[in-house]
N, C-alpha and C positions, 0 to 999 in steps of 0.2 A: 574386536567386537563387530558383529555383523550389523548391516544397516538397519534391519528391523529392530534388533536389540538396542541399537543406538537411539532410535526414535522413541522406543518405549521408555528407556532410561531418561531421555530428555523430557518427555511429557510428564513422567512421574516427578522429576525434580521441579518442573515448572508448577505442577499442581501443589506441591508442598510449599513452594514460595507463595503462591496465591493464597493458600489456606491461612498463612500467617497474617494476611492483611484483613481478615474477617473475624468477627466475633458472633457467637450465637446468642440470640435473644430467646424469650419464652416461645415455645412452640417450635424450636429448632430452626427458626428463621435466621438467616445470615445477613449481617449488615457490615459495611465497610467501617473499619475502626476510625474514630474521629480524628486521630492524629495523622491519618493518611487521606482524609477526605477534604475535597474542595467543594464548597456549597455555593459557589458563585453561579451566576446565570449562564446564558448561552455563551459558549466560548468565542463566538464571532460578534454578536451584537450586544451581549450583556443582558438581554431581556430575561425576566423571570417568568414570562408568560409562556407556558409549555404544556404539552399534553403527552401522555404516555404513548410511545410508539408501539402499535400492535400489529405484528406481522410475523411470518415464519422466521424473520431475521432475529427475533428476540428469544427464540426457543433455546433453552439450555444456557442462557447468559446469567451470570451471578449478579450482575448489576443491571438494573432496568435502564432501557434507553428511552429518552424523551425527544420529542420534536418541538423545536422553537416555533411558536405561532407567528413570530414576526419575520424571520428570515428563512425558516425551513430546515435549518441545520439539525442533525440528529446527534445526540450526545448522551453518555451515561450520566446519571445524577443520583448521588454525588459521584464525582470522578476523582481519580488520584491527584494529589497535589503535584505541582510541577517538579518539585525536588524528588519525589518518589518515582514519578514517571521517568525522569532522566536516570535515576539510580538503577532502575530495572533494565536499562539498555546494556549494562555490564553485570547483569545478575549471574550467579554461579551456573544456573542452567544454560543460559545463552553462551557463556564462555566455555563451558564443558562441550556443548554441541559444536560450536565453531572450531574449537581447538582440535576436535576429533576429525571433523570432515575435511579440514584443510591439511591436517597432518597425513591423512590417508589418501588425499587427492580425489575424494568422491565428487567434488564439483568441478573437476578438470574440464569437462565438456558442458558444464552448466545444464545438466539434465535434472529434472525434478527428482528429489530424494523420495518424496511421497507421490503416489499416483493419484492422490486426492486433489486433482486439479480440474478446473472446468475449461482451461484453455486447450484448444486443439493444436496450437502452434507450440513448438518447443521453445525453450528459453532463448537459445542462440538465434533462432529464426526471428523471434520478437526483437532481439537486439539489432539485427541487421535491418529489419523493417523500420525501427525507430531512427537508426542512423540515416537511412535514405529519406525518411520523413523530415528530419531536421535539415538535411542538405537541400531539400526543396525550398527551404526558407532562407538559409544562410549557407554559403559555400565554405566559409571558414570563419575564424574569429575566436574570441575567448568564451569558454564554456565553464559554468560552475554546476556541479551536480551535488545536490543536498541529500545526504545519506547515500553515499556512493558504494557502500558495502565493500566488497573485495576489489573494486575498481575495474571489473571485467568490461563493463559498458563504457567507462571512461577510456579504457585502452583502445576499444574499437573506434571511438570518436577521435582519439589522437592519431590513429593510423589513417583515418579518413581526412586528416589535414587540419583538425582543430587544435587550438591550444587549450589545455584542460586543467581544471583544478577541482578537487573534491573536498567534501566535508563528511566525516564519518565519526559518530560518537562512540561506537563500540571499539574498544582498544585492540582486540584481536583482528577484526576486519581492517582497522586502520593500519595496523602493522603489516598485514598481508598486502594491502594496496600500495604501501610505500616500498616495502622491501622486495616483494616478489613481482609486483607489477611496475615498480619504478615510477610511481606517479607522485605528483604534487598534491598531497592530501593533508588537511588539517584535522586534528583530533578534537572533537567537541560537538556541541549542538550549533545549529544554524543561528539560534537566538544569541549565542555568546560570541560569535565571530565578529571581528571588526573588518569590514570589507570596503574597498574603495567605491565611492559613488560613481555611477555612470561608467563602469569599467567593463562589464560583461555584455556580450552579445546574446547569450542564451543562458537561462537558469532552468535547471531540470529538477523536478520532484517526481521520481519514479517509485511508486509505492511507498512514499514517505510523507506525503502531505497529510494523510489521516493520522499520523503519529504526532503532529504538532500540537502543542498545548495552546498556543495563541495564533490561530490562522490569520486573524486581522493584522497583527504585527508582522507576520511572515510575508504577507502580500505587500504591505507597505514597504518593508525592507527590500523585497525583490524589485519593486518599482524604482527604488532609490539606486540600486546598484546596477540596473540595466541601462545601457545606452538608449538614446532615442531610437525607436524602431526595433528595440530588442525583443527577444522572444522568451516567453515562459512556457514550458511544457509540464503538464501535470498528468501523470498516469495514475489512475486510482480505480477503485471499484464504485459502482453506481448503485446506491441503496434502493433506487427506484427500479432496478432491473427485474425482469421476469423471474430469473432464477432465484435471486435473493428473497423475493417476495413469496415464492412458491415452494422452494426446496430448501429446507433447513441445512442440508449438506453444503450448500453454496456459501454459507457464512460460518462454517465450523472454525475457520482460522481467524475469525474476527473476535479478538478478546477485548472487551471494553476496558480492561485494565491497561492495555497498551494502545488502544485505538480510541482516543478521546473525542474524535470528530468523524462524522459520516455525512454524506450528502447525496442527493439525487443530482442528475445532470443539470436540471434547472437551477438548483441551489448553488452548485459550483459556478455556473455561468454568471449568476447574479453577483456572487462574491467577487469573482475575478474582474468583471466589468465595473464594479463599484470603485475599484482602485486604479482606474486609468488604463485598463487594458481592453483591447477589442479582440473577441474570439474570432480566430481565422479559420480553424478547422477542428472538427470533432471526429475522432476515429473510434469505431466500434469493433473491438477485438473478438475473434471467433471463440465460440464455446460449443461444447458437445452436449446435446440432449441425451444421447445414448449413455453417457457417463452417469447422469442422474437416474435414468431408468434402470441401469444395472444395479445401482446401490439400493434401489427399491425392489430388486428382484423381479422387475417387470420384463427385463431382457436378460438373457444369459450371455456370458462371455463366450464368444464363438468366432474369434478373429481368424481362426485357421480355416473357416469355411468361406471360401472366396465369394460366392453369391451373396451371403448374408453380410459380409464385410462391405461389399459395394453398396448394398441397400442401406446399411447403417451410415456409411459415408455420405450418401445422398440425403438421408434424413437429417444428419447434422448440418449439412450445407444449407438445406432449406430452412432449418430452424434458425441458423445464423442470419440468413437473409430476412426472415420474418422479424427477428429481434432488431436488426439494424434499421428496418423500415419503421419500427415503433420507437427507436432510440432507447432500447431497453436491454442492451447487453450488460453483462456483469462488469466487465472491464472496459474502461474508456480512456482515451487520450485526448486531452484538451490542449490546443495550442493557441496562444493569444499573443498579441503584439502590443507593446507599450506605445501609447498615443499621447 
């Protein structure tokens, strides 16, 4: 099966799974079935005081997003129950997809399968950047990565001199991390793990924090298992970013069924600092304006033309500098210290 066919099959299976969660009412309006719905308030502060989030971010979403008026967190309402959210981690579509890409070695070099990415840095380059970033705070020590996927990043950390442990809820990814990467990985969710208090020097959430059902409990648990002066790294997307607010394409991969929490940089900072952490550094990852303009057919793909290629590269670099100055890049890394 070719890569494009694989992606098409995966998205078709995923849509079929999503369809089973909804029922149609009068007027063909879709609502989440009651047995899968959680009608509690804000996932972080519990407040029921909310307003519908209106931006380009919400276009095409089957569940409406709301913003908590108390803490600023953005979340779907209703959202999936915790049981159903965790069940979807090992859904047939995800297991089909992961089994195919690892059997065929598509991710050997960790290049994006889809070109629908806003990052101008390749995945492997980002991993190297983050390893060096962590080593600027801790030269060695015990690291826990929550949602370590196939273990590729953990392996880089291990080679850099850290002692590593991972948690991965998807069984295929867990098996790959253990057997192929030869790593110490536990299968399950972060919430279900029994971990030693004050044992780890660093806890990492790379593109996993927004999958958590209870971010308040996760931050509390992270504080408990970190040593004094320990580091938490959260890599996530910034819902207050320029691209998410203005380009619907920037949030196409954000499915409210799987992403129960979202936040702006300011919201994440408040949440982290409320649980006894001090934010030490915020990194704003690069993104390409020209990718968005091409999707809108404002620019044509002309990478083979050297003059235009240089102009586009300069445009992207200036765009990133502008967003970094505004603190509005799509992808951010927050590093905080336990105090």
